[in-house]
Structures are given as C-alpha cells and as structure tokens.
LUMFINU-347556 format. One record per residue (C-alpha): residue in one letter; residue number from 1; x, y, z. Coordinates in steps of 0.5 Angstrom, whole numbers. Layout:
N
<site vexdo="A" pagu="NUM" u="X" v="Y" w="Z"/>
...
END
This chain:
322
<site vexdo="M" pagu="1" u="207" v="199" w="98"/>
<site vexdo="A" pagu="2" u="206" v="195" w="91"/>
<site vexdo="R" pagu="3" u="213" v="191" w="89"/>
<site vexdo="P" pagu="4" u="217" v="194" w="84"/>
<site vexdo="G" pagu="5" u="216" v="190" w="77"/>
<site vexdo="T" pagu="6" u="209" v="187" w="80"/>
<site vexdo="S" pagu="7" u="202" v="188" w="81"/>
<site vexdo="E" pagu="8" u="200" v="182" w="85"/>
<site vexdo="Y" pagu="9" u="206" v="183" w="91"/>
<site vexdo="L" pagu="10" u="207" v="188" w="96"/>
<site vexdo="D" pagu="11" u="213" v="191" w="100"/>
<site vexdo="F" pagu="12" u="214" v="193" w="107"/>
<site vexdo="D" pagu="13" u="214" v="200" w="107"/>
<site vexdo="P" pagu="14" u="221" v="203" w="107"/>
<site vexdo="E" pagu="15" u="220" v="205" w="115"/>
<site vexdo="V" pagu="16" u="220" v="198" w="116"/>
<site vexdo="T" pagu="17" u="228" v="197" w="117"/>
<site vexdo="D" pagu="18" u="228" v="191" w="121"/>
<site vexdo="R" pagu="19" u="223" v="187" w="125"/>
<site vexdo="R" pagu="20" u="224" v="191" w="131"/>
<site vexdo="A" pagu="21" u="220" v="197" w="128"/>
<site vexdo="L" pagu="22" u="214" v="193" w="127"/>
<site vexdo="A" pagu="23" u="212" v="193" w="135"/>
<site vexdo="A" pagu="24" u="212" v="200" w="134"/>
<site vexdo="L" pagu="25" u="208" v="201" w="129"/>
<site vexdo="V" pagu="26" u="203" v="196" w="130"/>
<site vexdo="N" pagu="27" u="203" v="198" w="137"/>
<site vexdo="G" pagu="28" u="202" v="206" w="136"/>
<site vexdo="D" pagu="29" u="198" v="205" w="130"/>
<site vexdo="D" pagu="30" u="192" v="211" w="130"/>
<site vexdo="S" pagu="31" u="187" v="205" w="127"/>
<site vexdo="V" pagu="32" u="189" v="200" w="132"/>
<site vexdo="T" pagu="33" u="187" v="206" w="138"/>
<site vexdo="A" pagu="34" u="181" v="207" w="135"/>
<site vexdo="A" pagu="35" u="179" v="199" w="134"/>
<site vexdo="H" pagu="36" u="180" v="198" w="141"/>
<site vexdo="G" pagu="37" u="176" v="205" w="143"/>
<site vexdo="K" pagu="38" u="170" v="202" w="139"/>
<site vexdo="F" pagu="39" u="170" v="196" w="142"/>
<site vexdo="L" pagu="40" u="170" v="198" w="149"/>
<site vexdo="K" pagu="41" u="165" v="204" w="147"/>
<site vexdo="A" pagu="42" u="161" v="198" w="145"/>
<site vexdo="L" pagu="43" u="162" v="194" w="151"/>
<site vexdo="E" pagu="44" u="161" v="200" w="156"/>
<site vexdo="T" pagu="45" u="154" v="202" w="152"/>
<site vexdo="W" pagu="46" u="153" v="194" w="153"/>
<site vexdo="W" pagu="47" u="154" v="194" w="160"/>
<site vexdo="T" pagu="48" u="150" v="200" w="162"/>
<site vexdo="K" pagu="49" u="144" v="197" w="158"/>
<site vexdo="S" pagu="50" u="145" v="191" w="163"/>
<site vexdo="L" pagu="51" u="146" v="194" w="169"/>
<site vexdo="P" pagu="52" u="139" v="193" w="171"/>
<site vexdo="L" pagu="53" u="139" v="185" w="171"/>
<site vexdo="V" pagu="54" u="146" v="185" w="175"/>
<site vexdo="E" pagu="55" u="143" v="190" w="180"/>
<site vexdo="A" pagu="56" u="137" v="185" w="181"/>
<site vexdo="L" pagu="57" u="141" v="180" w="182"/>
<site vexdo="A" pagu="58" u="142" v="182" w="190"/>
<site vexdo="A" pagu="59" u="137" v="178" w="194"/>
<site vexdo="N" pagu="60" u="131" v="182" w="196"/>
<site vexdo="G" pagu="61" u="125" v="181" w="201"/>
<site vexdo="G" pagu="62" u="128" v="174" w="203"/>
<site vexdo="K" pagu="63" u="128" v="172" w="196"/>
<site vexdo="K" pagu="64" u="135" v="170" w="193"/>
<site vexdo="G" pagu="65" u="138" v="172" w="186"/>
<site vexdo="N" pagu="66" u="140" v="166" w="181"/>
<site vexdo="V" pagu="67" u="148" v="167" w="179"/>
<site vexdo="Y" pagu="68" u="146" v="161" w="174"/>
<site vexdo="E" pagu="69" u="140" v="166" w="170"/>
<site vexdo="L" pagu="70" u="144" v="172" w="170"/>
<site vexdo="R" pagu="71" u="150" v="169" w="167"/>
<site vexdo="R" pagu="72" u="146" v="165" w="161"/>
<site vexdo="A" pagu="73" u="143" v="172" w="160"/>
<site vexdo="L" pagu="74" u="149" v="177" w="160"/>
<site vexdo="L" pagu="75" u="153" v="171" w="156"/>
<site vexdo="A" pagu="76" u="147" v="171" w="151"/>
<site vexdo="S" pagu="77" u="147" v="178" w="150"/>
<site vexdo="V" pagu="78" u="155" v="179" w="150"/>
<site vexdo="E" pagu="79" u="155" v="175" w="144"/>
<site vexdo="K" pagu="80" u="149" v="178" w="141"/>
<site vexdo="T" pagu="81" u="152" v="185" w="142"/>
<site vexdo="F" pagu="82" u="159" v="184" w="138"/>
<site vexdo="T" pagu="83" u="156" v="178" w="133"/>
<site vexdo="A" pagu="84" u="159" v="183" w="128"/>
<site vexdo="N" pagu="85" u="165" v="186" w="131"/>
<site vexdo="K" pagu="86" u="172" v="185" w="127"/>
<site vexdo="M" pagu="87" u="177" v="185" w="134"/>
<site vexdo="L" pagu="88" u="175" v="179" w="137"/>
<site vexdo="T" pagu="89" u="172" v="172" w="135"/>
<site vexdo="G" pagu="90" u="166" v="169" w="138"/>
<site vexdo="H" pagu="91" u="170" v="165" w="142"/>
<site vexdo="Q" pagu="92" u="174" v="171" w="144"/>
<site vexdo="V" pagu="93" u="167" v="174" w="147"/>
<site vexdo="R" pagu="94" u="165" v="168" w="150"/>
<site vexdo="G" pagu="95" u="171" v="166" w="153"/>
<site vexdo="A" pagu="96" u="173" v="174" w="156"/>
<site vexdo="F" pagu="97" u="165" v="173" w="159"/>
<site vexdo="A" pagu="98" u="166" v="166" w="162"/>
<site vexdo="R" pagu="99" u="173" v="168" w="165"/>
<site vexdo="Y" pagu="100" u="170" v="174" w="168"/>
<site vexdo="V" pagu="101" u="164" v="170" w="171"/>
<site vexdo="D" pagu="102" u="168" v="165" w="174"/>
<site vexdo="E" pagu="103" u="173" v="170" w="178"/>
<site vexdo="L" pagu="104" u="167" v="173" w="181"/>
<site vexdo="K" pagu="105" u="163" v="167" w="183"/>
<site vexdo="A" pagu="106" u="164" v="168" w="190"/>
<site vexdo="D" pagu="107" u="162" v="175" w="190"/>
<site vexdo="L" pagu="108" u="156" v="173" w="185"/>
<site vexdo="K" pagu="109" u="154" v="168" w="190"/>
<site vexdo="S" pagu="110" u="154" v="172" w="196"/>
<site vexdo="I" pagu="111" u="150" v="178" w="192"/>
<site vexdo="A" pagu="112" u="144" v="173" w="190"/>
<site vexdo="A" pagu="113" u="144" v="170" w="197"/>
<site vexdo="S" pagu="114" u="145" v="176" w="202"/>
<site vexdo="G" pagu="115" u="145" v="183" w="198"/>
<site vexdo="W" pagu="116" u="150" v="188" w="198"/>
<site vexdo="G" pagu="117" u="154" v="187" w="204"/>
<site vexdo="A" pagu="118" u="160" v="191" w="205"/>
<site vexdo="E" pagu="119" u="165" v="185" w="207"/>
<site vexdo="L" pagu="120" u="164" v="184" w="199"/>
<site vexdo="I" pagu="121" u="169" v="190" w="198"/>
<site vexdo="P" pagu="122" u="176" v="189" w="198"/>
<site vexdo="D" pagu="123" u="180" v="193" w="202"/>
<site vexdo="A" pagu="124" u="183" v="196" w="197"/>
<site vexdo="D" pagu="125" u="177" v="198" w="194"/>
<site vexdo="I" pagu="126" u="175" v="201" w="200"/>
<site vexdo="L" pagu="127" u="182" v="205" w="202"/>
<site vexdo="T" pagu="128" u="181" v="208" w="194"/>
<site vexdo="S" pagu="129" u="173" v="210" w="196"/>
<site vexdo="Q" pagu="130" u="173" v="212" w="203"/>
<site vexdo="F" pagu="131" u="181" v="215" w="204"/>
<site vexdo="P" pagu="132" u="183" v="217" w="197"/>
<site vexdo="E" pagu="133" u="188" v="222" w="201"/>
<site vexdo="V" pagu="134" u="191" v="217" w="204"/>
<site vexdo="L" pagu="135" u="193" v="213" w="198"/>
<site vexdo="A" pagu="136" u="195" v="219" w="194"/>
<site vexdo="E" pagu="137" u="199" v="221" w="201"/>
<site vexdo="M" pagu="138" u="203" v="214" w="200"/>
<site vexdo="E" pagu="139" u="203" v="214" w="193"/>
<site vexdo="T" pagu="140" u="208" v="221" w="194"/>
<site vexdo="K" pagu="141" u="211" v="218" w="199"/>
<site vexdo="R" pagu="142" u="214" v="212" w="196"/>
<site vexdo="T" pagu="143" u="215" v="216" w="189"/>
<site vexdo="R" pagu="144" u="220" v="221" w="193"/>
<site vexdo="L" pagu="145" u="223" v="215" w="196"/>
<site vexdo="A" pagu="146" u="224" v="211" w="190"/>
<site vexdo="E" pagu="147" u="228" v="217" w="188"/>
<site vexdo="L" pagu="148" u="232" v="218" w="193"/>
<site vexdo="A" pagu="149" u="234" v="210" w="192"/>
<site vexdo="A" pagu="150" u="236" v="211" w="186"/>
<site vexdo="L" pagu="151" u="240" v="216" w="187"/>
<site vexdo="L" pagu="152" u="244" v="214" w="194"/>
<site vexdo="S" pagu="153" u="245" v="207" w="189"/>
<site vexdo="A" pagu="154" u="247" v="211" w="183"/>
<site vexdo="A" pagu="155" u="252" v="214" w="188"/>
<site vexdo="D" pagu="156" u="256" v="208" w="190"/>
<site vexdo="E" pagu="157" u="257" v="206" w="182"/>
<site vexdo="E" pagu="158" u="264" v="206" w="179"/>
<site vexdo="D" pagu="159" u="265" v="214" w="176"/>
<site vexdo="Y" pagu="160" u="259" v="217" w="179"/>
<site vexdo="E" pagu="161" u="259" v="225" w="178"/>
<site vexdo="D" pagu="162" u="254" v="229" w="182"/>
<site vexdo="D" pagu="163" u="252" v="233" w="176"/>
<site vexdo="D" pagu="164" u="245" v="236" w="179"/>
<site vexdo="D" pagu="165" u="249" v="237" w="185"/>
<site vexdo="T" pagu="166" u="244" v="233" w="189"/>
<site vexdo="G" pagu="167" u="248" v="232" w="195"/>
<site vexdo="V" pagu="168" u="249" v="225" w="195"/>
<site vexdo="L" pagu="169" u="256" v="222" w="196"/>
<site vexdo="P" pagu="170" u="259" v="216" w="195"/>
<site vexdo="G" pagu="171" u="260" v="212" w="202"/>
<site vexdo="D" pagu="172" u="267" v="212" w="200"/>
<site vexdo="Q" pagu="173" u="267" v="219" w="200"/>
<site vexdo="V" pagu="174" u="262" v="220" w="207"/>
<site vexdo="R" pagu="175" u="268" v="216" w="210"/>
<site vexdo="E" pagu="176" u="274" v="220" w="208"/>
<site vexdo="L" pagu="177" u="270" v="227" w="208"/>
<site vexdo="K" pagu="178" u="269" v="225" w="216"/>
<site vexdo="A" pagu="179" u="276" v="222" w="217"/>
<site vexdo="K" pagu="180" u="278" v="230" w="214"/>
<site vexdo="L" pagu="181" u="273" v="233" w="219"/>
<site vexdo="K" pagu="182" u="276" v="230" w="226"/>
<site vexdo="E" pagu="183" u="282" v="232" w="223"/>
<site vexdo="A" pagu="184" u="280" v="239" w="221"/>
<site vexdo="R" pagu="185" u="277" v="240" w="228"/>
<site vexdo="G" pagu="186" u="282" v="237" w="232"/>
<site vexdo="N" pagu="187" u="287" v="242" w="228"/>
<site vexdo="A" pagu="188" u="282" v="249" w="229"/>
<site vexdo="K" pagu="189" u="282" v="247" w="237"/>
<site vexdo="L" pagu="190" u="289" v="246" w="237"/>
<site vexdo="A" pagu="191" u="292" v="252" w="233"/>
<site vexdo="K" pagu="192" u="286" v="255" w="238"/>
<site vexdo="R" pagu="193" u="290" v="254" w="244"/>
<site vexdo="D" pagu="194" u="297" v="255" w="241"/>
<site vexdo="P" pagu="195" u="297" v="260" w="235"/>
<site vexdo="G" pagu="196" u="304" v="258" w="233"/>
<site vexdo="L" pagu="197" u="300" v="252" w="229"/>
<site vexdo="G" pagu="198" u="296" v="256" w="224"/>
<site vexdo="D" pagu="199" u="290" v="260" w="224"/>
<site vexdo="W" pagu="200" u="285" v="256" w="228"/>
<site vexdo="S" pagu="201" u="279" v="260" w="224"/>
<site vexdo="V" pagu="202" u="282" v="257" w="217"/>
<site vexdo="F" pagu="203" u="281" v="250" w="220"/>
<site vexdo="Q" pagu="204" u="274" v="251" w="223"/>
<site vexdo="K" pagu="205" u="272" v="254" w="216"/>
<site vexdo="E" pagu="206" u="275" v="247" w="213"/>
<site vexdo="A" pagu="207" u="272" v="243" w="218"/>
<site vexdo="D" pagu="208" u="265" v="247" w="216"/>
<site vexdo="A" pagu="209" u="265" v="246" w="209"/>
<site vexdo="I" pagu="210" u="266" v="239" w="210"/>
<site vexdo="E" pagu="211" u="261" v="239" w="215"/>
<site vexdo="A" pagu="212" u="256" v="242" w="210"/>
<site vexdo="K" pagu="213" u="257" v="237" w="205"/>
<site vexdo="L" pagu="214" u="255" v="232" w="210"/>
<site vexdo="A" pagu="215" u="249" v="235" w="212"/>
<site vexdo="R" pagu="216" u="246" v="235" w="205"/>
<site vexdo="H" pagu="217" u="248" v="228" w="204"/>
<site vexdo="K" pagu="218" u="245" v="225" w="211"/>
<site vexdo="A" pagu="219" u="239" v="230" w="210"/>
<site vexdo="L" pagu="220" u="238" v="226" w="204"/>
<site vexdo="E" pagu="221" u="239" v="219" w="208"/>
<site vexdo="D" pagu="222" u="234" v="221" w="213"/>
<site vexdo="E" pagu="223" u="229" v="224" w="209"/>
<site vexdo="A" pagu="224" u="229" v="216" w="206"/>
<site vexdo="K" pagu="225" u="228" v="213" w="213"/>
<site vexdo="Q" pagu="226" u="223" v="217" w="215"/>
<site vexdo="L" pagu="227" u="219" v="216" w="209"/>
<site vexdo="K" pagu="228" u="220" v="208" w="210"/>
<site vexdo="S" pagu="229" u="218" v="209" w="217"/>
<site vexdo="E" pagu="230" u="212" v="214" w="216"/>
<site vexdo="L" pagu="231" u="209" v="208" w="210"/>
<site vexdo="R" pagu="232" u="210" v="203" w="214"/>
<site vexdo="A" pagu="233" u="205" v="206" w="220"/>
<site vexdo="T" pagu="234" u="201" v="208" w="215"/>
<site vexdo="E" pagu="235" u="201" v="200" w="212"/>
<site vexdo="N" pagu="236" u="200" v="198" w="219"/>
<site vexdo="K" pagu="237" u="194" v="202" w="220"/>
<site vexdo="Q" pagu="238" u="191" v="201" w="214"/>
<site vexdo="E" pagu="239" u="188" v="195" w="216"/>
<site vexdo="E" pagu="240" u="185" v="199" w="222"/>
<site vexdo="L" pagu="241" u="182" v="204" w="217"/>
<site vexdo="V" pagu="242" u="179" v="199" w="213"/>
<site vexdo="A" pagu="243" u="175" v="196" w="219"/>
<site vexdo="A" pagu="244" u="172" v="202" w="222"/>
<site vexdo="A" pagu="245" u="170" v="204" w="215"/>
<site vexdo="R" pagu="246" u="167" v="198" w="213"/>
<site vexdo="A" pagu="247" u="163" v="198" w="219"/>
<site vexdo="K" pagu="248" u="160" v="205" w="216"/>
<site vexdo="I" pagu="249" u="159" v="203" w="210"/>
<site vexdo="G" pagu="250" u="151" v="203" w="208"/>
<site vexdo="S" pagu="251" u="148" v="198" w="203"/>
<site vexdo="D" pagu="252" u="147" v="203" w="198"/>
<site vexdo="E" pagu="253" u="154" v="206" w="197"/>
<site vexdo="A" pagu="254" u="156" v="198" w="198"/>
<site vexdo="R" pagu="255" u="152" v="197" w="192"/>
<site vexdo="K" pagu="256" u="155" v="203" w="188"/>
<site vexdo="V" pagu="257" u="163" v="200" w="190"/>
<site vexdo="I" pagu="258" u="161" v="194" w="189"/>
<site vexdo="V" pagu="259" u="158" v="196" w="182"/>
<site vexdo="E" pagu="260" u="164" v="200" w="180"/>
<site vexdo="R" pagu="261" u="169" v="194" w="181"/>
<site vexdo="L" pagu="262" u="165" v="189" w="177"/>
<site vexdo="H" pagu="263" u="164" v="195" w="171"/>
<site vexdo="R" pagu="264" u="173" v="195" w="172"/>
<site vexdo="L" pagu="265" u="174" v="188" w="172"/>
<site vexdo="L" pagu="266" u="170" v="186" w="165"/>
<site vexdo="V" pagu="267" u="173" v="192" w="162"/>
<site vexdo="Q" pagu="268" u="180" v="190" w="164"/>
<site vexdo="T" pagu="269" u="178" v="183" w="162"/>
<site vexdo="Y" pagu="270" u="177" v="184" w="155"/>
<site vexdo="E" pagu="271" u="182" v="190" w="155"/>
<site vexdo="S" pagu="272" u="187" v="183" w="156"/>
<site vexdo="Y" pagu="273" u="184" v="180" w="150"/>
<site vexdo="L" pagu="274" u="184" v="186" w="146"/>
<site vexdo="R" pagu="275" u="192" v="186" w="148"/>
<site vexdo="A" pagu="276" u="193" v="179" w="146"/>
<site vexdo="D" pagu="277" u="190" v="179" w="140"/>
<site vexdo="Q" pagu="278" u="194" v="185" w="138"/>
<site vexdo="R" pagu="279" u="200" v="181" w="140"/>
<site vexdo="A" pagu="280" u="198" v="175" w="136"/>
<site vexdo="C" pagu="281" u="197" v="180" w="129"/>
<site vexdo="L" pagu="282" u="204" v="183" w="131"/>
<site vexdo="G" pagu="283" u="207" v="176" w="131"/>
<site vexdo="A" pagu="284" u="204" v="175" w="125"/>
<site vexdo="V" pagu="285" u="206" v="181" w="121"/>
<site vexdo="E" pagu="286" u="214" v="179" w="124"/>
<site vexdo="T" pagu="287" u="213" v="172" w="121"/>
<site vexdo="L" pagu="288" u="211" v="175" w="114"/>
<site vexdo="H" pagu="289" u="216" v="181" w="115"/>
<site vexdo="A" pagu="290" u="221" v="175" w="116"/>
<site vexdo="K" pagu="291" u="219" v="171" w="110"/>
<site vexdo="Y" pagu="292" u="218" v="176" w="105"/>
<site vexdo="A" pagu="293" u="222" v="183" w="107"/>
<site vexdo="V" pagu="294" u="228" v="180" w="104"/>
<site vexdo="T" pagu="295" u="226" v="178" w="96"/>
<site vexdo="A" pagu="296" u="229" v="172" w="93"/>
<site vexdo="A" pagu="297" u="232" v="177" w="88"/>
<site vexdo="D" pagu="298" u="235" v="181" w="94"/>
<site vexdo="I" pagu="299" u="238" v="174" w="96"/>
<site vexdo="E" pagu="300" u="241" v="172" w="89"/>
<site vexdo="A" pagu="301" u="244" v="180" w="88"/>
<site vexdo="R" pagu="302" u="248" v="179" w="95"/>
<site vexdo="R" pagu="303" u="250" v="172" w="94"/>
<site vexdo="D" pagu="304" u="253" v="174" w="87"/>
<site vexdo="A" pagu="305" u="256" v="181" w="90"/>
<site vexdo="A" pagu="306" u="259" v="176" w="95"/>
<site vexdo="S" pagu="307" u="261" v="171" w="90"/>
<site vexdo="R" pagu="308" u="264" v="177" w="86"/>
<site vexdo="R" pagu="309" u="268" v="180" w="92"/>
<site vexdo="L" pagu="310" u="271" v="173" w="94"/>
<site vexdo="T" pagu="311" u="273" v="172" w="86"/>
<site vexdo="G" pagu="312" u="277" v="178" w="87"/>
<site vexdo="F" pagu="313" u="281" v="176" w="93"/>
<site vexdo="L" pagu="314" u="282" v="169" w="91"/>
<site vexdo="K" pagu="315" u="285" v="173" w="84"/>
<site vexdo="E" pagu="316" u="290" v="177" w="89"/>
<site vexdo="L" pagu="317" u="292" v="171" w="92"/>
<site vexdo="G" pagu="318" u="293" v="167" w="85"/>
<site vexdo="Y" pagu="319" u="289" v="162" w="87"/>
<site vexdo="A" pagu="320" u="284" v="164" w="81"/>
<site vexdo="T" pagu="321" u="285" v="166" w="74"/>
<site vexdo="R" pagu="322" u="279" v="168" w="72"/>
END
C-alpha cells in the first residue's frame, strides 16, 4: 500500500504486524501456489513428451543405450521448455536437472546396458507396487502405536489428568492401586472367614473396581506391546516378501515401476528448487521488513516521546527545571 504523503514509497499491509507474520502470508499466498502449480504442470507436459526418449534408453536386441546422449537431449529440451518461466533461473533449471541425472546415473547406465530389470526397483517401491495393503496396515499400526506411546508418556507428566477417560494411569498410581488391590483382596478373604471383620462383599467390590481400572490401563500397555511385536515381525518378513515379488516381476511391469520412480524423483527435485526459491524470496521480504517497516519518522516520534517521558521523570525528581 502507498505510504501516506508520498507516491514513491510503499508500506507493508496493516496485517503484517511483525516479521513472523510474513512466512504465513508468503507460503499461504494463492499466487505462489498457482505459480508453482503452473511450473509443475509444464514439467508434467515436458515429461510426457520426453518419455519415449527415456524408454528408448533401454538395451534392445543387444544394442546398448547411450546415457550421455539422452542427458544432452533432455537437458536441452528442459532448458528450452522453461526459458520464459519466472520461477527459476536458467541456471536453476539446468542445475536441478543435472542433480536429478547424477542421482540416477547408476540406474540409467544399468537400463542402457541391461534393459528394464526388476533388480533396479528399490525395495520400498516393490512393497508399494506389490504389497500396498501391507504398507497401509503397517502405517495404521505405527499411527496407533504413536498414539499409545504419547498417552502413556503424558500420564507420567506432572499434573496429569485423564480428561478424555482413556484409562491410562500414571506409574505411581498403578503401583498404589496394585497395593490397594492386594489389601482389598486380603480383607475380603479374611472377612469371608470371619464375618466379624466386616462385610466381605464390600471389600470384594472395592477389589473389583480397582481391578477394572488396572485392567483398562494394562489393556493399553498390552496393545502397545502387541503392535510393536507385529511391526517387528512384518519388518523382518519384508525382505522375504520383496525377494519373492522381485522374482515374479517381468520386464514390462519393471519398466512401468521404474519409469514411475524416475518421474517421481524428477518432480521432487524441481519441487525442492521451487521451495528453496520461495525461502529466498521470503528472506528478501523479511530483509525489507527489517529495514523499512519502521520509518525514520516513526523512530524520531518514538524518540521524542521517550525524551518527553524522561524529562517528566527528571522534573519529578527535581533534576530538571524545564
């Protein structure tokens, strides 16, 4: 917005009360999201057009592909595609692609020499493509285990209150209840043999109530232990699952999985450059805010106000007469 009294300078909008507000404004701005989306859409179009070149890299009929020729062709193509873009400089576009190819150099050479072999598929990708239900189940168990761990940990914090009635008990309360349970059970047995000691059923009800509390807590502890055990068993079995699945993957399916990975890593590489550029832009805006959000006139006004207050204090103390 225009700074009052001048048409040459701008002020930050009123909602920018301090520097910390800038990150949310920049990162959540619709125009930033739209610009990134436009860039990634262009990247998607480029990948679709370039895919035949990538697939032609694979060895065919004893003839090996040429990784360096592919790299030169794709680099020239991607640079041309983004010549007019406003998000990344030409150096950034080339740098992102160079980093992408360098990280995949070994894979590309293997594709050029031997074709689409299942051995090139990382274990994680095989699990994702062949056993999605296993990964989904493991993720559900990890999430639940994290919830239980958080509950059990929070119970031992000072001033813990089970407001959500989860049944989790602090460790010292568990020990205290176990002692009370033992005492209540003992009193119930004694009272049952000698009615003069009291109504045994009252002691038994107390024991049952304590036992129910402890059972709720123990059920959660047991659930956490069971989840840990199941996750370990599945993780130990993963290697076996991957080996069996890899042996069944043919060349065509391997090509699909590998190409999908190449595409995913390409997008991730350029997304990281877009995020870095966004952080740099935010840094520049923060620098401007630090320099210009408070005008010289504001500083002088605050100085004069502070000076007047100081003079008033000095007068009250008798150190100043005017």
